[in-house]
Structures are given as structure tokens and as C-alpha cells.
PASEBA-1860 file (N, C-alpha, C; in nm, 3 decimals):
! residues 304
1> MGVMVLST> -22.871/0.460/9.822/-22.761/0.481/9.727/-22.772/0.621/9.667 ~ -22.663/0.695/9.667/-22.667/0.833/9.620/-22.680/0.841/9.469 ~ -22.714/0.961/9.427/-22.731/0.986/9.284/-22.595/1.012/9.222 ~ -22.570/0.952/9.107/-22.445/0.970/9.036/-22.457/1.091/8.945 ~ -22.386/1.198/8.976/-22.392/1.321/8.898/-22.262/1.335/8.821 ~ -22.274/1.350/8.692/-22.157/1.363/8.605/-22.159/1.499/8.537 ~ -22.044/1.560/8.526/-22.033/1.682/8.448/-22.038/1.646/8.300 ~ -22.068/1.747/8.219/-22.080/1.723/8.075/-21.949/1.672/8.014
9> PLAALLGA> -21.832/1.732/8.043/-21.708/1.678/7.985/-21.680/1.535/8.028 ~ -21.703/1.505/8.156/-21.678/1.369/8.203/-21.775/1.271/8.139 ~ -21.902/1.312/8.126/-21.999/1.224/8.061/-21.961/1.198/7.916 ~ -21.914/1.304/7.848/-21.872/1.285/7.709/-21.752/1.192/7.699 ~ -21.658/1.206/7.792/-21.539/1.121/7.790/-21.576/0.975/7.817 ~ -21.658/0.953/7.918/-21.701/0.816/7.948/-21.784/0.758/7.834 ~ -21.869/0.842/7.776/-21.949/0.794/7.663/-21.863/0.757/7.545 ~ -21.762/0.839/7.516/-21.673/0.808/7.405/-21.598/0.679/7.429
17> GTAFGLVL> -21.548/0.661/7.553/-21.476/0.538/7.584/-21.563/0.415/7.574 ~ -21.686/0.424/7.628/-21.777/0.311/7.621/-21.817/0.281/7.477 ~ -21.849/0.386/7.401/-21.888/0.366/7.262/-21.773/0.305/7.181 ~ -21.650/0.354/7.205/-21.535/0.303/7.132/-21.514/0.155/7.164 ~ -21.529/0.119/7.290/-21.511/-0.020/7.328/-21.615/-0.111/7.266 ~ -21.743/-0.068/7.266/-21.848/-0.152/7.209/-21.836/-0.163/7.058 ~ -21.798/-0.053/6.992/-21.781/-0.060/6.847/-21.666/-0.153/6.812 ~ -21.555/-0.144/6.886/-21.443/-0.234/6.860/-21.484/-0.379/6.885
25> LAVGLSRR> -21.565/-0.403/6.987/-21.613/-0.538/7.013/-21.699/-0.588/6.898 ~ -21.790/-0.502/6.849/-21.875/-0.542/6.737/-21.793/-0.568/6.612 ~ -21.694/-0.482/6.586/-21.608/-0.500/6.469/-21.527/-0.629/6.481 ~ -21.474/-0.653/6.603/-21.394/-0.773/6.622/-21.474/-0.900/6.605 ~ -21.599/-0.900/6.652/-21.683/-1.018/6.637/-21.731/-1.037/6.495 ~ -21.756/-0.925/6.426/-21.814/-0.935/6.292/-21.711/-0.939/6.182 ~ -21.585/-0.904/6.207/-21.484/-0.897/6.103/-21.447/-1.036/6.055 ~ -21.466/-1.058/5.928/-21.428/-1.183/5.866/-21.359/-1.152/5.736
33> DGGPADSA> -21.269/-1.240/5.698/-21.197/-1.219/5.574/-21.289/-1.232/5.456 ~ -21.392/-1.320/5.467/-21.485/-1.337/5.356/-21.419/-1.397/5.234 ~ -21.302/-1.454/5.248/-21.228/-1.510/5.137/-21.280/-1.646/5.099 ~ -21.227/-1.698/4.993/-21.274/-1.825/4.943/-21.238/-1.942/5.031 ~ -21.145/-1.923/5.122/-21.104/-2.034/5.207/-21.210/-2.070/5.310 ~ -21.308/-1.982/5.331/-21.414/-2.011/5.426/-21.496/-2.128/5.375 ~ -21.518/-2.224/5.455/-21.596/-2.341/5.417/-21.708/-2.361/5.516 ~ -21.798/-2.454/5.482/-21.910/-2.481/5.572/-21.860/-2.535/5.705
41> ADLDAEPW> -21.754/-2.617/5.701/-21.700/-2.669/5.826/-21.643/-2.558/5.913 ~ -21.577/-2.461/5.849/-21.522/-2.349/5.924/-21.634/-2.269/5.989 ~ -21.744/-2.249/5.916/-21.854/-2.172/5.970/-21.919/-2.245/6.087 ~ -21.929/-2.379/6.074/-21.989/-2.455/6.184/-21.902/-2.450/6.308 ~ -21.769/-2.434/6.290/-21.679/-2.433/6.404/-21.675/-2.297/6.473 ~ -21.732/-2.194/6.411/-21.729/-2.062/6.470/-21.818/-2.056/6.594 ~ -21.784/-1.974/6.692/-21.873/-1.955/6.806/-22.006/-1.897/6.762 ~ -22.111/-1.926/6.842/-22.245/-1.878/6.803/-22.252/-1.728/6.799
49> WSRLTASR> -22.177/-1.658/6.886/-22.187/-1.513/6.886/-22.119/-1.454/6.764 ~ -22.017/-1.523/6.710/-21.952/-1.475/6.589/-22.043/-1.494/6.469 ~ -22.113/-1.609/6.464/-22.206/-1.630/6.353/-22.324/-1.535/6.362 ~ -22.363/-1.500/6.485/-22.480/-1.412/6.504/-22.456/-1.275/6.444 ~ -22.332/-1.225/6.456/-22.303/-1.090/6.408/-22.209/-1.092/6.289 ~ -22.209/-1.202/6.214/-22.115/-1.216/6.104/-22.137/-1.107/6.000 ~ -22.029/-1.056/5.948/-22.033/-0.951/5.847/-21.938/-0.988/5.736 ~ -21.983/-0.974/5.612/-21.903/-1.018/5.499/-21.809/-0.911/5.447
57> GPVDRRRV> -21.841/-0.788/5.469/-21.765/-0.681/5.407/-21.657/-0.624/5.495 ~ -21.568/-0.546/5.436/-21.464/-0.481/5.516/-21.523/-0.370/5.602 ~ -21.450/-0.333/5.705/-21.496/-0.231/5.798/-21.483/-0.094/5.734 ~ -21.589/-0.014/5.740/-21.590/0.121/5.687/-21.547/0.217/5.799 ~ -21.434/0.284/5.781/-21.383/0.373/5.885/-21.478/0.491/5.910 ~ -21.539/0.540/5.804/-21.633/0.650/5.823/-21.754/0.607/5.905 ~ -21.794/0.483/5.884/-21.906/0.431/5.962/-21.868/0.420/6.109 ~ -21.746/0.373/6.136/-21.699/0.364/6.274/-21.694/0.504/6.337
65> ALCLAVGV> -21.642/0.602/6.262/-21.634/0.739/6.314/-21.772/0.795/6.344 ~ -21.869/0.766/6.257/-22.005/0.813/6.279/-22.064/0.751/6.405 ~ -22.040/0.621/6.425/-22.091/0.554/6.545/-22.031/0.615/6.671 ~ -21.902/0.643/6.668/-21.837/0.706/6.784/-21.893/0.846/6.809 ~ -21.918/0.920/6.701/-21.974/1.054/6.717/-22.113/1.048/6.780 ~ -22.193/0.952/6.736/-22.326/0.936/6.796/-22.315/0.903/6.945 ~ -22.220/0.814/6.979/-22.201/0.779/7.119/-22.158/0.898/7.203 ~ -22.069/0.981/7.149/-22.022/1.098/7.223/-22.137/1.196/7.246
73> VVGAVTRW> -22.216/1.221/7.143/-22.328/1.315/7.155/-22.430/1.266/7.257 ~ -22.466/1.139/7.248/-22.564/1.085/7.342/-22.508/1.087/7.484 ~ -22.379/1.056/7.500/-22.319/1.060/7.632/-22.317/1.200/7.691 ~ -22.289/1.300/7.606/-22.286/1.437/7.655/-22.425/1.488/7.691 ~ -22.528/1.445/7.616/-22.664/1.493/7.641/-22.725/1.424/7.763 ~ -22.711/1.292/7.769/-22.776/1.217/7.877/-22.688/1.202/8.000 ~ -22.556/1.212/7.983/-22.459/1.185/8.090/-22.467/1.042/8.141 ~ -22.507/0.952/8.053/-22.515/0.810/8.084/-22.415/0.736/7.996
81> PVAAGLAA> -22.307/0.684/8.051/-22.210/0.609/7.969/-22.272/0.490/7.898 ~ -22.363/0.421/7.965/-22.427/0.305/7.903/-22.509/0.347/7.781 ~ -22.580/0.459/7.793/-22.660/0.508/7.679/-22.569/0.543/7.563 ~ -22.451/0.598/7.591/-22.357/0.631/7.484/-22.313/0.506/7.411 ~ -22.279/0.402/7.486/-22.237/0.278/7.421/-22.349/0.212/7.342 ~ -22.470/0.212/7.397/-22.583/0.153/7.326/-22.616/0.232/7.200 ~ -22.604/0.364/7.207/-22.631/0.446/7.088/-22.529/0.416/6.979 ~ -22.401/0.400/7.016/-22.299/0.368/6.917/-22.324/0.231/6.855
89> AGAWMLPA> -22.361/0.133/6.939/-22.392/0.000/6.887/-22.514/0.003/6.796 ~ -22.616/0.083/6.834/-22.734/0.095/6.749/-22.702/0.160/6.616 ~ -22.617/0.263/6.617/-22.578/0.327/6.492/-22.502/0.232/6.402 ~ -22.436/0.133/6.461/-22.363/0.034/6.382/-22.457/-0.072/6.323 ~ -22.555/-0.117/6.402/-22.636/-0.231/6.362/-22.763/-0.194/6.286 ~ -22.830/-0.086/6.328/-22.965/-0.060/6.278/-22.974/-0.029/6.129 ~ -22.876/0.042/6.068/-22.892/0.068/5.924/-22.908/-0.058/5.840 ~ -22.841/-0.167/5.879/-22.853/-0.290/5.803/-22.988/-0.358/5.823
97> IIGPDRDH> -23.059/-0.323/5.932/-23.185/-0.389/5.964/-23.305/-0.308/5.916 ~ -23.302/-0.177/5.939/-23.418/-0.096/5.903/-23.395/-0.017/5.774 ~ -23.273/-0.016/5.723/-23.245/0.057/5.601/-23.271/-0.028/5.478 ~ -23.246/0.027/5.360/-23.265/-0.050/5.236/-23.167/-0.166/5.229 ~ -23.212/-0.275/5.170/-23.131/-0.396/5.161/-23.041/-0.387/5.037 ~ -22.934/-0.308/5.049/-22.843/-0.290/4.935/-22.765/-0.417/4.904 ~ -22.734/-0.495/5.006/-22.659/-0.618/4.984/-22.739/-0.715/4.897 ~ -22.869/-0.723/4.921/-22.954/-0.809/4.839/-22.954/-0.761/4.694
105> ARRVARIE> -22.963/-0.630/4.674/-22.963/-0.578/4.538/-22.832/-0.609/4.466 ~ -22.720/-0.598/4.537/-22.591/-0.630/4.474/-22.582/-0.778/4.438 ~ -22.628/-0.863/4.528/-22.622/-1.007/4.499/-22.709/-1.043/4.379 ~ -22.829/-0.987/4.374/-22.918/-1.017/4.262/-22.859/-0.966/4.131 ~ -22.803/-0.846/4.133/-22.742/-0.791/4.012/-22.626/-0.879/3.966 ~ -22.547/-0.931/4.059/-22.434/-1.016/4.020/-22.483/-1.148/3.962 ~ -22.586/-1.208/4.020/-22.638/-1.334/3.966/-22.694/-1.313/3.827 ~ -22.767/-1.204/3.806/-22.819/-1.173/3.673/-22.705/-1.153/3.574
113> AIATWTEA> -22.598/-1.086/3.619/-22.483/-1.064/3.530/-22.416/-1.196/3.494 ~ -22.406/-1.288/3.590/-22.347/-1.419/3.560/-22.432/-1.493/3.458 ~ -22.566/-1.485/3.472/-22.654/-1.550/3.375/-22.635/-1.489/3.236 ~ -22.628/-1.357/3.228/-22.609/-1.291/3.099/-22.475/-1.328/3.038 ~ -22.370/-1.335/3.121/-22.236/-1.368/3.069/-22.230/-1.511/3.017 ~ -22.292/-1.606/3.089/-22.292/-1.744/3.041/-22.369/-1.757/2.910 ~ -22.476/-1.681/2.894/-22.550/-1.684/2.768/-22.465/-1.626/2.655 ~ -22.396/-1.516/2.682/-22.308/-1.458/2.581/-22.195/-1.554/2.545
121> LRDNLSAA> -22.140/-1.621/2.646/-22.034/-1.718/2.621/-22.085/-1.835/2.538 ~ -22.206/-1.878/2.566/-22.265/-1.986/2.486/-22.281/-1.943/2.341 ~ -22.327/-1.820/2.320/-22.343/-1.771/2.183/-22.208/-1.753/2.113 ~ -22.105/-1.714/2.187/-21.974/-1.693/2.126/-21.905/-1.824/2.090 ~ -21.942/-1.933/2.157/-21.876/-2.061/2.129/-21.899/-2.106/1.986 ~ -22.014/-2.075/1.930/-22.044/-2.119/1.794/-21.963/-2.044/1.690 ~ -21.923/-1.920/1.722/-21.848/-1.840/1.624/-21.699/-1.835/1.653 ~ -21.657/-1.873/1.774/-21.516/-1.862/1.811/-21.441/-1.989/1.774
129> AGLEQAIT> -21.309/-1.975/1.764/-21.225/-2.088/1.729/-21.205/-2.182/1.848 ~ -21.227/-2.135/1.967/-21.208/-2.218/2.085/-21.264/-2.149/2.207 ~ -21.254/-2.218/2.321/-21.311/-2.165/2.445/-21.239/-2.038/2.489 ~ -21.107/-2.035/2.477/-21.033/-1.916/2.519/-21.073/-1.795/2.435 ~ -21.089/-1.814/2.305/-21.129/-1.703/2.219/-21.271/-1.657/2.254 ~ -21.358/-1.752/2.287/-21.495/-1.715/2.324/-21.496/-1.634/2.454 ~ -21.412/-1.673/2.549/-21.405/-1.599/2.675/-21.352/-1.459/2.651 ~ -21.248/-1.448/2.570/-21.191/-1.315/2.539/-21.294/-1.226/2.471
137> ASAIESPE> -21.371/-1.283/2.379/-21.473/-1.204/2.309/-21.585/-1.162/2.404 ~ -21.620/-1.249/2.501/-21.728/-1.215/2.594/-21.688/-1.105/2.690 ~ -21.557/-1.085/2.712/-21.512/-0.983/2.806/-21.536/-0.842/2.754 ~ -21.552/-0.827/2.624/-21.567/-0.693/2.567/-21.697/-0.629/2.612 ~ -21.805/-0.706/2.614/-21.936/-0.651/2.650/-21.997/-0.729/2.768 ~ -21.914/-0.765/2.863/-21.966/-0.837/2.979/-22.048/-0.742/3.067 ~ -22.143/-0.793/3.144/-22.227/-0.707/3.229/-22.145/-0.631/3.332 ~ -22.193/-0.514/3.368/-22.120/-0.425/3.457/-22.085/-0.488/3.593
145> PIREEVAR> -22.177/-0.562/3.660/-22.141/-0.614/3.793/-22.022/-0.709/3.794 ~ -21.992/-0.774/3.681/-21.879/-0.867/3.678/-21.778/-0.829/3.570 ~ -21.786/-0.708/3.520/-21.700/-0.669/3.407/-21.553/-0.672/3.444 ~ -21.519/-0.621/3.561/-21.378/-0.619/3.599/-21.321/-0.759/3.615 ~ -21.398/-0.850/3.675/-21.350/-0.986/3.695/-21.332/-1.058/3.562 ~ -21.428/-1.043/3.470/-21.416/-1.109/3.340/-21.301/-1.047/3.259 ~ -21.283/-0.916/3.272/-21.172/-0.852/3.201/-21.038/-0.904/3.253 ~ -21.027/-0.923/3.383/-20.902/-0.979/3.437/-20.882/-1.123/3.391
153> LAVRLQRS> -20.992/-1.197/3.374/-20.981/-1.332/3.320/-20.923/-1.329/3.179 ~ -20.973/-1.237/3.096/-20.921/-1.226/2.959/-20.773/-1.187/2.959 ~ -20.736/-1.098/3.050/-20.595/-1.056/3.058/-20.508/-1.175/3.099 ~ -20.553/-1.257/3.190/-20.476/-1.374/3.231/-20.454/-1.468/3.113 ~ -20.558/-1.487/3.034/-20.543/-1.574/2.917/-20.444/-1.516/2.817 ~ -20.447/-1.384/2.800/-20.351/-1.321/2.709/-20.208/-1.332/2.760 ~ -20.192/-1.347/2.893/-20.059/-1.362/2.952/-20.018/-1.508/2.964 ~ -20.087/-1.594/2.890/-20.050/-1.736/2.880/-20.074/-1.815/3.007
161> WRLPDALR> -20.174/-1.775/3.084/-20.213/-1.860/3.197/-20.280/-1.986/3.143 ~ -20.267/-2.095/3.216/-20.346/-2.213/3.184/-20.493/-2.179/3.202 ~ -20.576/-2.227/3.110/-20.719/-2.193/3.114/-20.787/-2.239/3.243 ~ -20.765/-2.363/3.292/-20.830/-2.402/3.419/-20.789/-2.314/3.536 ~ -20.660/-2.275/3.540/-20.614/-2.191/3.651/-20.674/-2.051/3.643 ~ -20.684/-1.997/3.521/-20.744/-1.865/3.504/-20.891/-1.867/3.544 ~ -20.959/-1.976/3.511/-21.101/-1.988/3.546/-21.119/-2.000/3.697 ~ -21.029/-2.073/3.762/-21.037/-2.082/3.909/-21.013/-1.945/3.973
169> GLADELAD> -20.924/-1.867/3.912/-20.904/-1.731/3.962/-21.031/-1.648/3.950 ~ -21.106/-1.667/3.841/-21.233/-1.597/3.825/-21.331/-1.638/3.933 ~ -21.341/-1.768/3.959/-21.431/-1.815/4.066/-21.390/-1.760/4.201 ~ -21.259/-1.750/4.223/-21.210/-1.696/4.349/-21.249/-1.550/4.366 ~ -21.248/-1.473/4.258/-21.283/-1.331/4.266/-21.433/-1.310/4.277 ~ -21.510/-1.386/4.203/-21.656/-1.369/4.210/-21.713/-1.419/4.342 ~ -21.655/-1.529/4.395/-21.697/-1.583/4.525/-21.848/-1.598/4.533 ~ -21.905/-1.665/4.434/-22.050/-1.682/4.428/-22.080/-1.825/4.388
177> PTADLAVA> -22.174/-1.893/4.456/-22.206/-2.032/4.419/-22.253/-2.047/4.276 ~ -22.330/-1.950/4.225/-22.376/-1.957/4.087/-22.259/-1.948/3.990 ~ -22.164/-1.858/4.019/-22.045/-1.848/3.935/-21.963/-1.976/3.940 ~ -21.958/-2.041/4.056/-21.883/-2.166/4.068/-21.936/-2.273/3.973 ~ -22.069/-2.279/3.959/-22.128/-2.378/3.869/-22.086/-2.353/3.725 ~ -22.092/-2.227/3.683/-22.052/-2.194/3.546/-21.904/-2.220/3.525 ~ -21.821/-2.181/3.621/-21.677/-2.202/3.607/-21.644/-2.350/3.607 ~ -21.714/-2.430/3.688/-21.689/-2.574/3.691/-21.715/-2.637/3.555
185> GLVMAARG> -21.823/-2.594/3.488/-21.850/-2.644/3.354/-21.742/-2.605/3.255 ~ -21.693/-2.481/3.268/-21.586/-2.436/3.178/-21.455/-2.508/3.206 ~ -21.427/-2.536/3.332/-21.304/-2.610/3.366/-21.309/-2.750/3.309 ~ -21.424/-2.814/3.319/-21.439/-2.947/3.260/-21.420/-2.942/3.109 ~ -21.474/-2.836/3.046/-21.456/-2.822/2.902/-21.310/-2.799/2.867 ~ -21.239/-2.721/2.950/-21.098/-2.694/2.924/-21.013/-2.820/2.937 ~ -21.059/-2.916/3.014/-20.985/-3.042/3.031/-21.022/-3.147/2.927 ~ -21.103/-3.106/2.830/-21.137/-3.198/2.723/-21.270/-3.266/2.738
193> SAGQLGDV> -21.350/-3.222/2.835/-21.482/-3.282/2.856/-21.592/-3.183/2.817 ~ -21.577/-3.126/2.699/-21.668/-3.020/2.656/-21.811/-3.074/2.640 ~ -21.826/-3.183/2.565/-21.959/-3.239/2.545/-22.054/-3.135/2.488 ~ -22.169/-3.122/2.554/-22.268/-3.023/2.515/-22.253/-2.898/2.602 ~ -22.136/-2.832/2.592/-22.109/-2.717/2.678/-22.209/-2.605/2.655 ~ -22.247/-2.582/2.530/-22.344/-2.477/2.502/-22.475/-2.501/2.573 ~ -22.523/-2.625/2.568/-22.649/-2.658/2.637/-22.634/-2.643/2.787 ~ -22.517/-2.685/2.841/-22.495/-2.674/2.985/-22.496/-2.528/3.028
201> LGELAASA> -22.430/-2.441/2.951/-22.427/-2.299/2.985/-22.567/-2.240/2.978 ~ -22.646/-2.280/2.880/-22.783/-2.232/2.872/-22.866/-2.274/2.993 ~ -22.848/-2.399/3.037/-22.920/-2.445/3.155/-22.875/-2.371/3.281 ~ -22.744/-2.343/3.291/-22.694/-2.268/3.406/-22.750/-2.127/3.408 ~ -22.760/-2.065/3.290/-22.817/-1.931/3.283/-22.964/-1.932/3.326 ~ -23.039/-2.033/3.280/-23.179/-2.043/3.320/-23.192/-2.066/3.470 ~ -23.102/-2.149/3.525/-23.104/-2.173/3.670/-23.073/-2.045/3.748 ~ -22.978/-1.967/3.696/-22.943/-1.842/3.764/-23.061/-1.745/3.763
209> RAKVASRQ> -23.131/-1.737/3.652/-23.246/-1.645/3.646/-23.359/-1.694/3.736 ~ -23.376/-1.824/3.749/-23.476/-1.876/3.843/-23.437/-1.842/3.986 ~ -23.306/-1.846/4.014/-23.260/-1.810/4.147/-23.287/-1.663/4.176 ~ -23.271/-1.577/4.076/-23.302/-1.435/4.092/-23.450/-1.417/4.125 ~ -23.537/-1.486/4.052/-23.681/-1.474/4.079/-23.714/-1.521/4.221 ~ -23.648/-1.629/4.265/-23.672/-1.678/4.401/-23.626/-1.575/4.505 ~ -23.511/-1.513/4.482/-23.462/-1.412/4.576/-23.555/-1.292/4.581 ~ -23.614/-1.255/4.470/-23.705/-1.142/4.468/-23.830/-1.172/4.551
217> RIAAARKR> -23.877/-1.295/4.544/-23.995/-1.332/4.624/-23.959/-1.330/4.773 ~ -23.839/-1.379/4.806/-23.798/-1.377/4.947/-23.783/-1.234/4.997 ~ -23.726/-1.147/4.912/-23.708/-1.008/4.952/-23.842/-0.939/4.977 ~ -23.941/-0.973/4.896/-24.074/-0.913/4.917/-24.132/-0.955/5.052 ~ -24.108/-1.081/5.091/-24.158/-1.126/5.221/-24.081/-1.061/5.336 ~ -23.952/-1.034/5.315/-23.872/-0.974/5.421/-23.905/-0.826/5.444 ~ -23.970/-0.763/5.350/-24.005/-0.623/5.369/-24.096/-0.604/5.490 ~ -24.179/-0.704/5.518/-24.266/-0.694/5.636/-24.183/-0.692/5.764
225> NRTSARVI> -24.076/-0.773/5.767/-23.990/-0.773/5.885/-23.921/-0.638/5.902 ~ -23.875/-0.579/5.792/-23.810/-0.449/5.801/-23.908/-0.342/5.846 ~ -24.032/-0.349/5.798/-24.132/-0.252/5.840/-24.160/-0.264/5.989 ~ -24.170/-0.388/6.038/-24.192/-0.408/6.182/-24.075/-0.354/6.263 ~ -23.953/-0.379/6.215/-23.835/-0.329/6.286/-23.833/-0.177/6.289 ~ -23.871/-0.113/6.178/-23.874/0.034/6.174/-23.975/0.089/6.274 ~ -24.093/0.023/6.282/-24.196/0.069/6.377/-24.147/0.056/6.520 ~ -24.083/-0.056/6.553/-24.034/-0.077/6.689/-23.925/0.024/6.724
233> VGATLAMA> -23.830/0.042/6.634/-23.720/0.136/6.660/-23.773/0.278/6.671 ~ -23.861/0.315/6.578/-23.915/0.451/6.580/-23.994/0.480/6.705 ~ -24.079/0.385/6.746/-24.160/0.406/6.867/-24.072/0.413/6.991 ~ -23.968/0.328/6.998/-23.880/0.330/7.115/-23.803/0.461/7.125 ~ -23.745/0.505/7.012/-23.668/0.629/7.014/-23.758/0.750/7.041 ~ -23.879/0.750/6.985/-23.970/0.861/7.007/-24.012/0.869/7.155 ~ -24.041/0.754/7.214/-24.080/0.754/7.354/-23.965/0.801/7.443 ~ -23.843/0.751/7.416/-23.728/0.793/7.497/-23.701/0.942/7.481
241> GMLALLNR> -23.714/0.993/7.358/-23.692/1.137/7.336/-23.795/1.223/7.406 ~ -23.921/1.181/7.401/-24.025/1.259/7.466/-24.007/1.260/7.618 ~ -23.968/1.147/7.675/-23.945/1.143/7.819/-23.827/1.231/7.858 ~ -23.722/1.228/7.776/-23.604/1.309/7.808/-23.634/1.458/7.799 ~ -23.724/1.498/7.707/-23.753/1.640/7.688/-23.864/1.690/7.780 ~ -23.967/1.606/7.800/-24.086/1.653/7.871/-24.092/1.610/8.017 ~ -24.026/1.503/8.052/-24.035/1.453/8.189/-23.903/1.392/8.230 ~ -23.802/1.477/8.242/-23.669/1.430/8.276/-23.666/1.362/8.413
249> GYLALFDT> -23.750/1.407/8.504/-23.752/1.347/8.636/-23.790/1.200/8.634 ~ -23.869/1.158/8.536/-23.908/1.018/8.526/-23.787/0.928/8.501 ~ -23.684/0.986/8.437/-23.565/0.909/8.405/-23.453/0.927/8.506 ~ -23.483/0.994/8.617/-23.379/1.024/8.715/-23.319/0.898/8.776 ~ -23.396/0.790/8.781/-23.345/0.666/8.840/-23.226/0.612/8.760 ~ -23.220/0.645/8.630/-23.109/0.597/8.550/-22.979/0.673/8.579 ~ -22.985/0.778/8.660/-22.864/0.848/8.699/-22.782/0.771/8.802 ~ -22.841/0.669/8.861/-22.772/0.590/8.963/-22.698/0.473/8.899
257> PTGQLVLL> -22.597/0.419/8.967/-22.530/0.301/8.912/-22.626/0.185/8.887 ~ -22.721/0.164/8.978/-22.819/0.058/8.957/-22.902/0.083/8.831 ~ -22.940/0.210/8.812/-23.015/0.244/8.692/-22.935/0.219/8.565 ~ -22.805/0.246/8.570/-22.721/0.219/8.453/-22.713/0.069/8.424 ~ -22.709/-0.012/8.528/-22.708/-0.157/8.508/-22.840/-0.204/8.447 ~ -22.951/-0.148/8.494/-23.081/-0.183/8.436/-23.087/-0.142/8.290 ~ -23.037/-0.021/8.261/-23.035/0.026/8.123/-22.949/-0.064/8.036 ~ -22.837/-0.108/8.090/-22.748/-0.199/8.016/-22.817/-0.331/7.986
265> AAGCCFTL> -22.889/-0.385/8.085/-22.960/-0.512/8.065/-23.067/-0.497/7.957 ~ -23.144/-0.388/7.964/-23.248/-0.366/7.862/-23.186/-0.346/7.725 ~ -23.076/-0.270/7.720/-23.010/-0.247/7.592/-22.953/-0.374/7.533 ~ -22.898/-0.462/7.617/-22.846/-0.590/7.567/-22.958/-0.676/7.509 ~ -23.076/-0.672/7.572/-23.190/-0.748/7.519/-23.228/-0.697/7.380 ~ -23.236/-0.564/7.364/-23.267/-0.508/7.234/-23.158/-0.542/7.133 ~ -23.032/-0.535/7.175/-22.921/-0.562/7.083/-22.926/-0.705/7.033 ~ -22.947/-0.801/7.121/-22.954/-0.941/7.080/-23.074/-0.965/6.988
273> AFAWLGRL> -23.187/-0.899/7.020/-23.306/-0.918/6.936/-23.284/-0.866/6.796 ~ -23.225/-0.747/6.785/-23.202/-0.690/6.652/-23.091/-0.764/6.578 ~ -22.990/-0.814/6.651/-22.885/-0.893/6.585/-22.944/-1.022/6.528 ~ -23.033/-1.084/6.603/-23.097/-1.206/6.555/-23.188/-1.176/6.435 ~ -23.259/-1.063/6.442/-23.344/-1.025/6.330/-23.260/-0.999/6.205 ~ -23.146/-0.931/6.223/-23.058/-0.907/6.109/-23.005/-1.036/6.050 ~ -22.975/-1.133/6.135/-22.927/-1.262/6.086/-23.035/-1.333/6.005 ~ -23.161/-1.323/6.050/-23.270/-1.388/5.977/-23.293/-1.323/5.841
281> MRDRDASR> -23.264/-1.195/5.830/-23.290/-1.124/5.705/-23.172/-1.128/5.608 ~ -23.061/-1.192/5.646/-22.947/-1.201/5.556/-22.967/-1.313/5.457 ~ -22.916/-1.293/5.335/-22.920/-1.398/5.234/-22.822/-1.508/5.273 ~ -22.863/-1.630/5.247/-22.777/-1.744/5.276/-22.759/-1.825/5.148 ~ -22.644/-1.812/5.088/-22.615/-1.888/4.968/-22.574/-2.031/5.004 ~ -22.588/-2.118/4.904/-22.538/-2.253/4.922/-22.386/-2.252/4.929 ~ -22.330/-2.359/4.979/-22.185/-2.367/4.990/-22.121/-2.365/4.852 ~ -22.010/-2.296/4.842/-21.938/-2.288/4.715/-21.866/-2.419/4.687
289> ILAGAAVP> -21.870/-2.462/4.562/-21.803/-2.587/4.525/-21.658/-2.563/4.483 ~ -21.620/-2.439/4.459/-21.483/-2.407/4.419/-21.415/-2.317/4.521 ~ -21.460/-2.321/4.645/-21.398/-2.238/4.748/-21.254/-2.281/4.769 ~ -21.164/-2.184/4.766/-21.022/-2.213/4.787/-20.958/-2.286/4.672 ~ -21.016/-2.272/4.550/-20.963/-2.346/4.436/-20.850/-2.275/4.364 ~ -20.820/-2.150/4.403/-20.712/-2.077/4.337/-20.579/-2.148/4.361 ~ -20.491/-2.143/4.261/-20.363/-2.213/4.268/-20.251/-2.112/4.286 ~ -20.133/-2.154/4.333/-20.021/-2.060/4.350/-19.981/-1.997/4.219
297> DESRTVPT> -19.920/-1.878/4.228/-19.884/-1.804/4.108/-19.785/-1.878/4.021 ~ -19.690/-1.953/4.082/-19.585/-2.013/4.002/-19.635/-2.126/3.912 ~ -19.756/-2.177/3.936/-19.807/-2.288/3.854/-19.910/-2.244/3.754 ~ -19.926/-2.113/3.732/-20.036/-2.066/3.648/-19.997/-2.047/3.502 ~ -19.873/-2.025/3.473/-19.833/-1.997/3.336/-19.796/-2.124/3.264 ~ -19.815/-2.119/3.135/-19.784/-2.234/3.053/-19.633/-2.244/3.039 ~ -19.572/-2.360/3.069/-19.426/-2.371/3.059/-19.380/-2.361/2.914 ~ -19.264/-2.303/2.895/-19.209/-2.287/2.761/-19.100/-2.389/2.736
END
């Protein structure tokens, strides 16, 4: 079988096309609405490959552009279309695996903010004339991670929304199991089942802080996995770079179509392994009890 020789422009073009296709495939598999309508049954019905690469956030166009740029550069340097596609896929996946766990930090900050807000709401109940007044007062100095959501809740109440509907809107925006518990207690209180609401809010705040401590312990254990992933990625990239610079002839077999297929098979094995590792390192919250609880707009205001 003859050697496949590609010119630099053709290699760049093929690399860009391959990288663009793989990035679109990754985005298509990982793109999820992340809305409140997602339920445990819906997740169980998803294909295994969709759950493997599930992503909660919206697609970052700059990130996609960066992945494509990496693919084009690698394709132009190596003249291997498969290497270009694998480089683009790696640029998409690896930051979440070997980089800092920013998603964990955001989740922990939000849970702590929910605990602080429920404590403030409990304290305001003793001085306020009612639950709505206590919520409005708590919005003034609510914690930063949930300040916008609580402020919108206060605005809804000022616009004469029914209190249970406004609270469900808050749960819909926060989209957090811990927030659902607090909102469920407030909804019950709004329907006349207040009981010992202050004590319930205090217990919810304590539970939220215990959850934060548990997440911190889990994050400390996951640091070892991230360190191992960094070592593997670093050693693999360093070895490939040294071979490409110091002994290009050793890699000449990859210039053939058969070599490209072998490279694709090896790259797919690495991709699946890192995707699985990323799935293991993701936080898994309990199912939300108020998922999809938001009501239509026409039923939210108090009738006159």
C-alpha cells in the first residue's frame, strides 16, 4: 500500500473538516436543555452515549472556535486528518477533566447561599408581618450566588403573583434539589400549613451545610483522579511531541490509510476512557422534587 502524501493546505482543509464534524457530534450528544422538565425517568430513557457525555451548560461558541483552531493547526502540522479531529475533541473534553473543577465550586457556593438565605428568612419571620414580607426583606441582603433569583421572587410578589406560584418560579430558576426542599416548606406554609416553619427552615439550613461538607470531602478524593489524568495526558502529549520532533520516521506508518485507521482506533479508546472518567468526576444531585413545577403565566396573578 502506497504512502498517503498530503500537501499542507489539503491537510489543513481535511483537518478542519474532521475537527468540525467531531466537535458538532460532541455538541449534539452533550447538548441538553438542562431545564426543570428533565426527570429521572427521562434520564433513564436517554441512550448510554448521551448520558456518557451529558453536559448541563449551554455551548460556548468561543470554546468551539478554539477547538476548531486546534484541529486546524494539528492537521496542518501533522497532515493527519484523524489527528486533527482527535485534537479538536481533546480540546473540548480535557479542560473539564484535568482543569480546575469550577462547576463543583459553583454548586457548593449556591448550596451555601441557599442555607444562608433560609436562615435569614427564618430570622425575618419573627419580625415580619407575614411570609411575603419576610421574603421581600430577605431579598435585600440575599447571598450573591442566588441574589438575582431571590430579587426576582420579591418582584413577583410585588406584582401580585400568588405566593405558591412565585415560589415555584424560584425553584424553577434555582434548579437545585436543596432549593426545592426549602421552597416546598415555604409552599406548604403559604397554603396554611406553616406549623413550625422557623424550625423547619433551620433544619434545612443545617442539612444544606452538611451537604456542603460532604461535597468538600468528595472533591478532595477526586483530586487524585484529576492528578492521575493530568499525568497520563501530559506523558502522552510529551511522548507524541518528542517523536514528531526527534524521530519523524518512526511515525511514518501513520501517513498511510491503515495508519490513520489505527490512530483513529487508539484515539477512540482514549476518548471513551476520558469521557468515562469525566462522568465519574461529575457531581450527581438527587432528583428534584419540584422539577417542572412552574405554572403558566396566566394563572400566576391574583384575580381582582
